[in-house]
C-alpha positions in Angstrom: 135.1 145.6 118.5 132.0 143.8 117.3 128.8 144.9 119.1 125.8 142.7 119.4 122.2 143.5 120.3 119.7 140.9 121.4 116.0 141.2 120.6 113.9 139.4 123.3 115.1 138.3 126.7 113.2 135.0 127.0 114.7 131.6 127.3 116.9 131.8 124.2 117.8 135.5 124.4 118.9 135.2 128.0 120.9 132.1 127.1 122.7 134.0 124.3 123.6 136.7 126.8 124.9 134.1 129.2 127.0 132.3 126.6 128.4 135.6 125.3 129.6 136.7 128.7 130.5 133.3 130.2 132.6 132.3 127.2 133.6 135.8 126.3 137.3 135.3 126.5 137.1 132.1 124.3 134.9 133.9 121.8 137.3 136.9 121.6 140.2 134.5 120.8 138.2 132.7 118.1 137.1 136.0 116.5 140.4 137.7 117.0 138.5 140.8 118.1 136.3 141.9 121.0 132.7 140.7 120.9 130.5 142.7 123.3 126.8 142.7 124.2 125.7 146.4 123.8 121.9 146.2 123.9 119.0 143.9 125.0 115.5 144.9 123.7 112.5 143.8 125.8 109.3 145.5 126.9 109.7 144.1 130.3 111.9 145.5 133.1 114.8 143.4 134.6 116.1 145.5 137.4 118.1 142.6 139.0 119.7 141.3 135.9 123.4 141.4 135.5 122.8 143.0 132.1 120.4 145.7 133.4 122.6 148.5 131.9 122.0 147.0 128.4 118.3 147.1 128.3 116.3 149.4 125.9 112.7 149.4 124.8 112.9 151.2 121.6 114.2 149.3 118.7 115.1 152.5 116.9 118.0 153.0 119.3 119.5 149.8 118.0 118.5 150.4 114.4 120.1 153.9 114.4 123.4 153.0 116.3 126.1 152.6 113.7 128.2 150.7 116.3 125.8 147.7 116.3 127.1 145.1 113.9 125.0 142.0 114.7 121.3 141.8 115.8 120.1 138.6 117.4 116.4 138.0 116.9 114.9 135.6 119.6 111.4 137.2 119.7 109.6 134.5 117.8 106.7 134.7 115.4 106.5 136.4 112.1 105.1 139.9 112.8 107.2 142.1 115.2 110.2 139.9 114.4 109.8 140.4 110.7 109.6 144.2 111.1 112.7 144.3 113.3 114.7 141.9 111.2 113.8 143.8 108.0 114.8 147.1 109.5 118.0 145.7 110.9 119.1 144.3 107.6 118.2 147.6 105.8 120.3 149.4 108.4 123.3 147.3 107.3 123.4 145.0 110.4 123.7 141.3 110.1 121.0 139.2 111.8 121.2 135.9 113.6 117.9 134.2 114.4 116.5 131.1 116.1 113.0 131.8 114.7 111.9 128.9 112.5 108.5 130.4 111.7 110.1 133.6 110.3 112.7 131.7 108.3 110.2 129.1 106.9 107.8 131.8 105.9 110.0 134.7 104.9 113.5 133.2 104.5 114.0 133.8 100.8 113.0 137.5 101.0 115.2 138.1 104.1 118.2 136.4 102.5 117.8 138.6 99.4 117.5 141.7 101.5 120.6 140.8 103.5 122.6 140.3 100.3 121.4 143.6 98.8 122.6 145.4 102.0 126.0 143.6 102.1 125.2 141.8 105.4 124.2 138.3 106.4 121.1 136.5 107.8 122.0 133.3 109.6 119.7 130.9 111.5 121.5 127.7 112.6 119.4 127.6 115.8 116.1 127.5 113.9 116.4 123.8 113.3 117.5 121.3 115.8 118.4 123.8 118.6 122.0 123.1 119.5 122.5 120.4 116.8 124.8 121.6 114.0 122.8 120.8 110.9 122.3 123.8 108.6 125.9 124.8 108.2 126.9 121.2 107.5 124.3 121.0 104.8 125.8 123.9 102.9 129.5 123.4 103.7 130.5 119.9 104.9 128.1 118.2 102.5 128.5 120.7 99.7 130.1 118.1 97.4 126.9 116.0 97.5 123.7 116.0 95.6 121.3 115.4 98.6 118.4 113.1 97.9 116.5 113.2 101.1 116.3 114.5 104.7 114.3 112.7 107.4 114.1 113.9 110.9 112.7 113.8 114.4 112.4 117.6 114.5 110.3 118.3 117.6 111.4 117.4 121.2 107.9 117.8 122.6 106.2 115.2 120.5 109.2 112.8 120.7 109.0 113.0 124.5 105.2 112.4 124.5 105.6 109.4 122.2 108.5 108.1 124.3 106.4 108.2 127.5 103.6 106.5 125.8 105.9 103.7 124.6 108.0 103.4 127.7 105.5 104.1 130.5 102.2 103.3 128.9 100.8 106.8 129.4 98.0 107.9 127.2 98.5 110.9 124.9 96.7 113.2 127.3 98.7 111.9 130.3 102.0 112.2 128.5 101.1 115.8 127.3 100.3 116.8 130.8 103.6 115.4 132.1 105.4 117.2 129.3 103.8 120.5 130.3 104.6 119.9 133.9 108.3 119.4 133.0 108.5 122.5 130.8 108.7 120.5 127.5 105.3 121.6 126.2 103.6 125.0 126.2 100.2 125.7 127.7 99.0 125.7 124.1 100.8 122.7 122.6 99.2 122.8 119.2 102.3 124.1 117.4 104.1 120.9 118.6 101.5 118.2 118.8 99.8 119.2 115.5 103.1 119.1 113.6 103.4 122.8 112.7 106.9 123.2 114.4 108.3 120.2 112.5 106.7 121.5 109.3 108.6 124.8 109.6 111.8 123.0 110.3 111.5 120.6 107.3 110.7 123.6 105.1 114.1 125.1 106.1 115.9 121.8 105.6 114.3 121.4 102.2 115.3 124.8 101.1 118.9 124.4 102.0 119.1 120.9 100.7 117.4 121.4 97.3 117.9 125.1 96.7 114.3 126.4 96.5 112.0 128.0 99.2 109.4 125.5 100.4 106.6 127.3 102.2 104.7 125.8 105.3 101.4 125.9 103.5 102.8 123.6 100.8 103.7 120.9 103.2 100.9 118.4 104.2 101.2 118.1 108.1 99.7 115.6 110.4 100.4 115.6 114.2 100.2 112.9 116.9 97.0 113.7 118.8 95.3 110.6 117.3 98.0 108.2 118.3 96.7 105.7 120.9 98.3 103.1 123.2 96.7 100.5 120.9 98.8 101.8 118.0 101.9 101.8 120.2 101.3 98.2 121.2 100.6 97.0 117.7 103.8 98.7 116.5 105.8 97.2 119.3 104.5 93.6 118.4 106.2 93.8 115.0 109.4 95.6 116.1 108.5 99.2 115.3 108.2 102.5 117.3 106.0 105.3 116.3 107.8 108.6 115.6 106.7 112.0 114.2 108.9 112.6 111.1 109.4 115.5 108.8 110.6 114.3 105.4 111.7 115.9 102.2 112.8 114.0 99.1 114.3 115.3 95.9 112.1 114.5 92.8 112.7 114.6 89.1 112.8 118.0 87.3 113.6 119.9 90.5 110.4 119.1 92.3 110.3 118.3 96.1 108.1 116.0 98.1 107.8 117.3 101.7 105.4 116.3 104.5 105.1 115.7 108.2 103.4 112.7 109.6 103.7 110.0 112.3 105.5 106.8 111.0 106.2 103.3 112.1 110.0 103.2 112.3 111.7 99.8 112.3 113.9 98.9 115.3 117.0 98.6 113.1 116.7 102.2 112.0 118.7 104.6 114.2 115.8 107.0 114.4 113.8 104.4 116.4 116.2 104.8 119.3 115.9 108.6 119.6 114.0 109.2 122.8 112.7 111.9 125.1 113.4 115.5 124.0 116.3 114.5 121.6 116.1 115.3 117.9 117.8 113.4 115.1 118.1 114.3 111.4 119.2 111.7 108.7 120.6 113.0 105.5 121.3 111.0 102.3 123.8 112.3 99.7 125.1 110.6 96.5 128.7 110.7 97.8 128.5 110.5 101.5 125.7 108.0 101.7 123.8 108.3 105.0 124.7 110.5 107.8 122.8 111.5 111.0 122.9 114.4 113.3 121.8 113.9 116.9 121.4 115.9 120.0 119.1 118.2 122.1 116.7 120.0 119.8 115.8 122.7 122.2 116.7 124.2 125.5 118.2 127.5 126.7 121.9 126.8 126.4 121.9 124.3 123.5 120.0 126.7 121.3 122.0 129.7 122.5 125.2 127.7 121.6 124.0 127.6 117.9 123.1 131.3 118.0 126.5 132.3 119.3 128.2 130.1 116.8 126.5 132.2 114.0 127.6 135.4 115.8 131.2 134.2 115.8 131.0 133.2 112.1 129.8 136.7 111.2 132.1 138.6 113.6 135.2 136.9 112.0 134.5 138.9 108.8 131.5 141.2 108.9 131.4 141.8 105.1 131.9 138.2 104.0 129.0 136.7 102.0 128.1 133.4 103.7 126.1 132.4 100.5 123.4 130.6 102.3 121.0 131.5 99.5 118.1 129.6 97.8 115.6 130.3 95.1 112.1 131.7 95.5 110.2 128.5 95.1 106.9 128.2 93.2 103.3 127.1 93.7 104.0 123.8 91.9 107.4 123.1 93.5 106.1 120.6 96.2 104.5 117.3 94.9 102.1 115.1 96.8 103.4 112.3 99.1 100.9 110.2 97.2 103.8 109.4 94.8 105.7 107.6 97.5 105.1 103.9 97.8 105.5 102.3 101.3 104.1 99.7 103.6 101.1 100.9 105.8 99.9 100.2 109.3 96.2 99.8 109.5 93.9 99.6 112.6 90.3 99.0 111.8 87.1 97.7 113.3 86.4 94.8 111.0 87.0 91.0 110.6 90.3 89.6 109.5 88.4 87.9 106.7 87.1 91.3 105.5 90.7 92.7 105.6 92.1 89.7 103.7 89.5 90.2 101.0 90.9 93.7 100.5 94.6 93.0 101.2 95.4 89.4 100.3 99.0 89.7 101.4 98.6 91.5 104.7 100.7 90.9 107.8 98.3 90.6 110.8 99.3 92.1 114.2 98.3 91.3 117.7 98.2 92.9 121.1 97.0 92.0 124.6 93.6 93.2 125.5 92.4 94.0 122.0 88.6 94.4 121.9 86.5 92.1 119.8 86.2 93.3 116.3 89.4 95.3 116.3 92.2 94.2 113.9 95.5 95.7 112.8 97.9 94.7 110.0 100.7 95.8 107.8 100.2 96.1 104.1 102.7 95.4 101.3 104.2 98.5 99.6 101.4 100.6 98.2 100.6 104.2 97.4 98.3 106.0 99.8 95.4 106.6 97.4 95.2 102.9 96.7 95.2 102.0 100.5 92.5 104.5 101.2 90.4 103.4 98.3 90.5 99.7 99.5 89.6 100.9 103.0 86.7 103.0 101.9 83.5 102.1 103.8 85.4 100.5 106.7 85.6 101.9 110.2 89.3 102.9 110.0 90.8 103.9 113.4 94.4 104.5 112.3 96.4 104.6 109.1 100.1 105.3 109.4 103.0 105.0 106.9 105.9 102.6 107.6 109.3 104.1 107.1 
């Protein structure tokens, strides 16, 4: 028998318990053993829960029970979750996590600790919710040298931008709607300021390129400053605005990684990813371009990914899954200034002034634009050059074009 303990009985933790019990017979067949939920750790009481006999409040009960084989961490954050994960691994228990902050910040150390104790640390659900992406990167695409990963990695921001595009809502209106529908937290900063996407692109970069990329190494820009004017100008030239996390392989083992809103052309599949859906495009030297698409969050989709990791480990508790990467370094990540691209500019100036600075610009138009406002696309340029030319002007928006 393989015994499982769940840490945290929130949205994901309760979903894991539900999938383990609802699909228990199927899971047992696929593991060729009995997989059973033994403990649920939570500080709250759940007297009416069908799992009420599993609840404990002291982690040491789980830590010191030799019959517990797999610990599922769905607490979130990088404080208590780090402590419990570390203690579980040291106690010889494999850990499955949906915690992108913990993996992005401490993944290298926890993977080393798991290997040292002959167990595994898996975290498929930390990126893309129920979308299978991490295991394909290290198994299905193992024959490739990956050159870049670009993704819509946050469902909240994608929902907000979709509502701005489709319904003409302002950012504030779309955010309130997302909160009312349960897609955004009361404090939405982790989503709308890009921190959630940043953590996920760190994990994708580490698995793709073999070195730990830390969140504080990744320049991150959110969507708070995107306006309906920007949406209209983008639409006028066949583009949609999307918040993208990107990582690109560079010479000598370096990595370029960043998060920022982009103008995505209509013929790019990412432009059609709407609402709370996520999509991750991967480029390899043998496979070419592939894309993974689906619900990036939610109770059961995320639980599906967690339980898949449980099944993988339960099939052979001592097998080394070899999802390792190097420790990274302070100079691993290089600036996105090295990337040349077209740029979208919205500025309070005359078109003549803009043409004096960008002789080959593509002017854009929208209905209802106030006098003195112009927008245009540049030719391919590096960001420092664009900003240098715009110095002294009243720039309202500057976005990279994918």
